[in-house]
Every structure is written in structure tokens, then in C-alpha cells.
C-alpha positions, 0 to 999 in steps of 0.5 A, spaced: 742 761 728 744 755 723 739 748 723 743 742 722 739 735 721 739 730 727 738 722 727 735 720 733 735 713 735 732 709 741 738 705 745 735 699 749 742 698 753 742 705 754 735 705 756 734 712 752 736 716 746 742 717 742 743 723 737 748 724 731 749 730 727 751 727 721 753 734 718 758 735 724 763 728 724 763 725 731 758 730 734 753 726 738 749 726 745 744 722 748 739 723 755 734 718 757 727 722 754 727 725 747 727 732 750 733 731 754 737 728 748 735 734 743 737 739 749 744 736 749 745 734 742 744 742 742 750 744 747 754 738 743 753 742 737 755 749 740 761 745 743 763 742 737 762 749 733 767 753 738 772 747 738 772 747 730 772 755 730 778 755 736 782 751 731 781 754 724 778 748 722 770 749 721 767 747 715 760 749 712 758 743 710 750 741 708 747 735 706 742 735 701 738 729 702 737 724 708 734 717 707 731 713 714 730 707 713 732 701 717 735 694 716 734 688 720 739 683 720 
């Protein structure tokens, strides 16, 4: 089992949560609750990994550190 860092953000327009997986480019999901968003992103990660394995292009990438912040514009 591999662990992946995810970024969970509330989207007011969607009225739910969007989850991004920085280690897996383009891998993201969403859900109306935190629990559903996390469940959905697990499925997205599995699908992303399966697609990369099938193409033979899967690379092991690891993010060594994460900075979480906020920017007001």
C-alpha cells in the first residue's frame, strides 16, 4: 500500500470539496462531503495508477515537503 498526500479544498460554487493529488499529475476528484471526497479520490488514485501501469509510464515520485498556505487577492 502506498500513501499519497492530498490537498482538500472547499469549493463554494460546487458546494463541496475538491481533492488534488500533487504527486500524480491530473489526478483529482470531488465530493459533497469530506468523507465522500476522500472516498472518491481513493478511487481516482487507483484508476490513475492502473492507467499509468497499462501505458507503462508510471514513475515513482515523492514530494519531500509540503507547504500549505493561503493567498488573499
